[in-house]
N, C-alpha and C positions, 0 to 999 in steps of 0.2 A: 422414303431419301431421293430426291430428285438426280434422274440421269441426265446432264446434259451433253449432246453431241459434238456442241462445238470445242476447238482446239484450244480449251483457259490455258495449258503451259506454252504452248507454240515455244518449241526448242529456238526457233528461229530468233528470238528474243533475249533469251538467255546463253543459249548454245557457246561452249568456250570460256566462258564469264563468271564472275562471281559479283554479289550484289552489295557494294560498295556507297553507299548513298545513292546508286542507280548501276546498273548494268554495265560493268567496265573489266577490261582485262586485267589479269593480275601478273606481277613482274617473277610470281614462281612457275610461269607458263599454265599447261593445263593437264588434266588427268581423264583418261576415258575410265567409263563408268560401264560395269559389264556385270552380265546377267548369270549369279551362280549357277543358276541351273543348267544352263550350255555353251557359257562363255560368251554369247553374241555380246557385242558392243551394242549399249543403248544411247548412248547421247557424250559428248565430252564437255567438262565443265573447268571454269578457273580452280587453279590451284594457288592455294597462296601459300607464301611465306611470312618470315617475321617482319618484311619490310609490308606487305600487304594487310598486315596485323597492324602495327604501328599506323596507319593510313586510317583502318577504319576505327579504331578506337579513337583517333584523335578526330576526325567527320561526327563520332556519336559523343564525344563530350561536348563538343561545339553545338549540337541539335538537341541536348538534354535538358538543358535550364529552360530553354522555351516552351518543351515537351511539356516538363512540369509542373508550368503556369498554365498549360492547357485545362481550359475547363473539365474536371473532372467526368460530368455529363458527355462530354465530347470525344472525351476517351473511350468511355464506353459504348458511345456510338461508333467508333470506328474498329473496334474491337467487335461488336456484335457483325457489324459487315464484312468483317472476316471471317465469320464463324459461320456467317449466310452462304459467302461465297467458296467454303469449303463444303459444307453441305449440299449448296446445289451442283458442285461437281465432282461430286465423291465417288461417280463409276467409275469417270477419266481419271481421275489420281488415285483411286485405289490399283487399277492395273499399271501405275510407275510403281507404287510399294510393292506388289508382286512379284514384280521383273526385276526391280533390285534388291530386295532383301530376299527373295524365296520365298514369300507368304502365300498362303493360300488363302483363296478368295474371302473365306468368311472372317480370316485373321486379319485380311487387309480394311474390310468393311470395318471392323472393330476399330483400327486404329482409326479410320475417318470419321466414327460416332463419337468416340472419345475425344478425339480432337477438337471437334465440335463444341463440346460442354465443357472440355478446359477453358477451352476461350470464353465461351459465354461465363463461366463460373468467373474468369479472371475478369471479364467486365463489371464484374458487381461488385469486385473489389476497388473500381474507380471509383466507385460512391458511397463506399463505407466508411462510417465514422472513424478516425482513427485518433483519437486525441481525449486528454482528459483534463480536468480542472483538479491543480494540488493544493494541500494544504499549505498556507505561510506560514513566516514566524515574525512578518511587521505587514504594513499596509499597501505594499507592492502585489498585484496579481500574479500568480506562477500558473501555469499549465504546461502540458509535456503532449506532444506531436510527434508522430512518424514522418522520416522524411526519407524520400529515396535517397540511396547510397550513392547514385551518378551513374556510372555507367557498369553495367553487369555483363559478365564474359560468362557463357553458356556452352559446354563442351556433353555432345551426346553420341550416343551408341547405336549401332547397326540395327540391332535386333529389334527393336519397337522405334522407327529412326524420328516417323512423324511424333506420334504421342511424347516422346521421353525429349523431343525437344520442343514440342510446342507450351507443353505443363511450364516451363520456367519461362521461354520468352514472353508469353502472354501474361502470365502473375508479374513478372517485372516490369512490361511495358503499362500495364494499367494503374500499375502506384507511381510512374513519373521518371523511371529509369532508362536510360537508352541502352540497347543491347549489342554487342558482338557475337556470333555466333560460330563455333566451328563442327559442324555435322561430319561424322565419320567420312572418312575419302570413299568408305566402300557405296555408302548411302548419302550420297550430296541433293540430290533431287528429293528421294521423299524426304528426307530428314533437312533438307534447308531449301531447294529451288521453291517446292510448292508452298512454304510456308514467307518466302520474299514475295510471290505472286500473290497473295490473298492480301498480304499488307500491303503491298502496291497499289494492288487495285481496289482497297479498302480506304484508302486515302490518306493512311499515315507517314506524316513528313520527313522528307530528305533527312537522309542521317540518324534517324532514331533508331532503325533495324537495322544490320549490316549481316551479312551472311556470308562465309569464307571458308570453303573446303579446305583443310588442310591434311597434312600428317604433325608427329610430334612436334618439330619445331615449330610451328605453327603454335599449337596448344602453348609451348612452354614460352614463346613470347605474350600470349595472352594471360598469362598468368603472372608474367613481370611486369606487363606494360604498366607506366606510369597512372596514365588514362580509366586506366581499369577497375573499380573498387572494389569486387566482388566477384568470386566465381562459381558457379553451380554447374556442379561436374556431376557425370551417371555413366559409369563402366566400372570396369575391373576393380579387384581391389588391389592388386598392382600398379594401377595407372592412378587412383587413387590416391596411393599414400605418395606418388609422386609431385602429383599436382598441390595435396595439403603439403609438401617440404618448400613448391616454391613459394606457393602463396603465404605460408608462414615467416619465409624470408623477407616477404616485401610486403607482410603485416597486412593480408588483404583477410577480409572475411570470406569463408570456403564452406560451400555446402555441398558434401560430397554424398552423393548415393549410389551403392556400390555392391557386389553381389551376395549370393546367399548360397547355404547350403541346407535348403529348409525341410523340415521334417513335417512329415504328415503322421499321426499317432492315429491307429484305428483299434480301438478298444474290444473287447470280446464280446461284447455284446451288438455290436453294430452289426448293420443291415449288410451281409457279404457281398451282394449285387451293387449297391450304393457305393459302397467303400472302394470295390475295385473300379468302378466308373467315375469316382473322384481322384484316384491314384494313378489311374490312366489319362485322364484331362491334365493333372498336376504334370507327369512327368514326360510327357508327348510331345504336349501342344506346341509351332513353329518349333518343332525338332527341339526340345528340350531348351530352348536358345531365350530363355529367360531369367531375368536374376530371381523374379518370384519362383521359378520351376521345384516340383518336390523331388529333392535331390535324396531323400531317404524316405521309404516307406516302412515305417515302423508298426508292427503288425503282433498281437499280442499271438504267443506261441500255439493256443489252444485254436487259432482259427488260422493260421499261416499257411497252412495247405491250401485251404479253401479259397483264401484270398487270391495266393499264387497262382493257382490253377484258374482263374479268373481272369486275372490280370495277364498271364500267359495267353490268352485265347483271344482276350484283346488286340493284344501288341500283335499277333500274329495275321491281325483282318485288318493294318491300317498301314495300306500301299504307300510307298515312298516314292515320287518322280517328279516331274515338271510340273507344276503349278498349274501353268498355262493349258493343261489339258481336262483342268478340272473333277479329274479320276484319281487324285489322289489326297490323303490325309497328313503326311508329309513331305515339306519340299525338301531344296538343298540344304546342307548344312553351308553356312558362308565362305568356307575356305577348306581348303586342301589341306593345309598346317593345322587346322581345328579338327578334319576328320581324323588327320593323324594322332590328335593330342585324344580324344575320345578312344579310339583303338588301343592307344598306351593305357589308357584307364582301365578299361574294361577287361584286355590282356592280363594287366597287374591281378586285379580281383580273380580272375580264374586260377590265375599260376599260384595265388595265397588261400584257395581254397573254397571259393563262390562256385556255384553252379550257373550255368551258362544257359536258359531254358528259352528263351527266342531271341534272336538277333543276333547281335555280334559282328557282325558284317554288315558291308556296304558295295555298293555301284558306281564308283566315282566320289559325287558328293553326295548322294543320297542313302542316309546311313539307315538301317532297318531299327525299327523298335524293338527296342533290348530289353529285356529283364535278368536281373542278376540275384537270385536267390540267396542265401548263407553269407551277405555282406556283414563283415564285423570292423570295428576298431582295428587300425594298422594299414586295414588295404587302403590306397587312394583313394577307391571310389567310395568308401565312407568317409577319408577328412575332405577331400576337393570338389570345387563345383566342375561341374562336368560338362556343362554346354552342350548336351547332346540329347538325345531321346532314349535314355537310359533308366529303368526303374528298379532304384538300390533294396532289394527287400531284407530287413534285419528284424530279426524275433529279439519280444521279451521276454519277460515272466509275471512283471507286474508292475501296476502304475507308475511304480518311484523308478522302477526301472526304467521306463520309457522316458519319463521326465529326466534323467539323467543321462542317458544314449542323447536326445537330442538338446539337451544343454551341455553337451561335450563338445559342441563343435565351438570353432573360434568366430562361426558368421554368427549372426543374428538378427535375419530380416523378417523371415515370414516363418509363420507355422500352423499347422490343421490338427485338431482333434474331430475323430467322429466318433459317436456313443448314441445309445438309445438312451441313455441318462443324461439329462442333460446338466444337471447337477454334477454328476461325475465330469462331464468335459469340462465344466468351467472350473473344476478343482484342478483339475491335470492342467489345462491352459493358461493359470494365473500362478503357474510356476514356471514359465516357460520364459525364456529370456529372448526375446523378440520384441522387433518394433511391430508388427503387424500378427495378429491371430487372430483365428477364422476357426469359430466353431461349429460342427459338423458342414466344413466346407474344405474343398484343397485350397492349396497355396497360391493359386495365381491368383488375386485378385487387385483391382486397381480401379481410380476414379476419380473425380476432379475434386470432390469435397472429405476425404478420409485426408490426415497427415500421413506422408508416404515417406518412409524412412527406415533405417534398420541401426542395429550397437553392433560393435565388435568391429569385425572386420567388413560388414556389412556398411559402416558409414560412418561418421563423425558426430551422430547424433542428431543432426539437423532432419527437416522434414521439406518437403515439398506438398503443397496441393489445402484444399479446405483451410481451416483457420491458420494453418502454419504457412500460408503465404505472405501475408503482412508480415511476420514476425522475420522472414527469412529475407523479404527482399525491400522492407524500408527497417530506420533505426528512429533511435528515440531520440529528441531536440527537446532540451527543458528552455521553457522561456520565461524570464520574469519580464513585469512591466512596472513600472513607477507613472507615476502621473508627470513628475518633475525630477530631474536631477536634484539630488541633495549633497551637501556636504561631507568629509570624512575628515578622520583627524589630521592626517601627514598633505 
């Protein structure tokens, strides 16, 4: 990847502003963006309220018809140019991801690399055939084609701010929609400003993409705006329920990608070191602030002690601290409130009989990699998504018992099964109620080519990525054609 030294993001262009057709001041004022590792102010951005969202939605609707008529090859060219710019400036832009979201450098670079891939995949959607001829009942010709919804609203979270924004934005744009995007106000630069800049520089027509950081009132305004036809939301189950409620009231299409309590099942024939490595990565990557994080490590009781010892050793050798030092494996938790919630869950587990074998403490927002053994149903750590670096070990006696434990969750996002016997692992995996199943791998997986989403509290059955993008960001239109109009009895 090229590492350009020029100031591509140039704060002078966007400081104190949002992107509503162009860089503009917002009626909602401004908000300071802070580094969660040390509290320093990184920049100021425009903070949008309902009036700003309404303006952005109106601009998007006015620009969408022309954009939909743009030749597919031209839409693809603009998208590929945006991907080039993201890739060429990845070294600079990754620093913003690190400072704003608390990412260590490797995780920030994963966001850059995956962001590029999502945009390039979207470019292929622009030139993918999306229609078919239909059988008819008379002499007329009938065909069905996929057409864009119009304006798509995108609402994204803080944890993977670039990837979880651009995956919906790029696909929606490629298929002829205009977009109004509300990034999380804690990460509006890596989740919004970066995306606005690459598409601005790539030559996207004005009004087609609008990016307005804002709070809950801006999100609600986006969900209820009459110019917005669809909402693509990534966030918590609680937030998703509210988005679904508002969109349902206004009869909008809604795509919800929510949280998870993801189980990694380790069968008794698994390689112990390999299984522990997978569990540690799944539980501790990005401080566990990932919807796909391994929320439960389900281990056959015959190897529970061996796996636990290895996982504890790994946790004790993962330092937490400021990612700018390049000397840590875990960065900061996003907020003090989230630190308190993690501690609440850990304390509840210990009070109910779980064994705290590593971590369970924090220095400000730096929460230590934590291992809880003896976690059982009825503990909050078993039931709830933690969004922190906590590995919860649960033992089982039989494969059927592991399946029952995994499926007892209200969530249904991802699961992994590790075994030396591939057929056995597949047999277990086939019975898990999840949207993403990974055999001989941990639960944190993603990319542009697979349909990503979950079941139950993890989402409404919709998907983003791969073949699902056309399904989500367009709708069928039936067209019938007669050579000439003909009379009817009336």
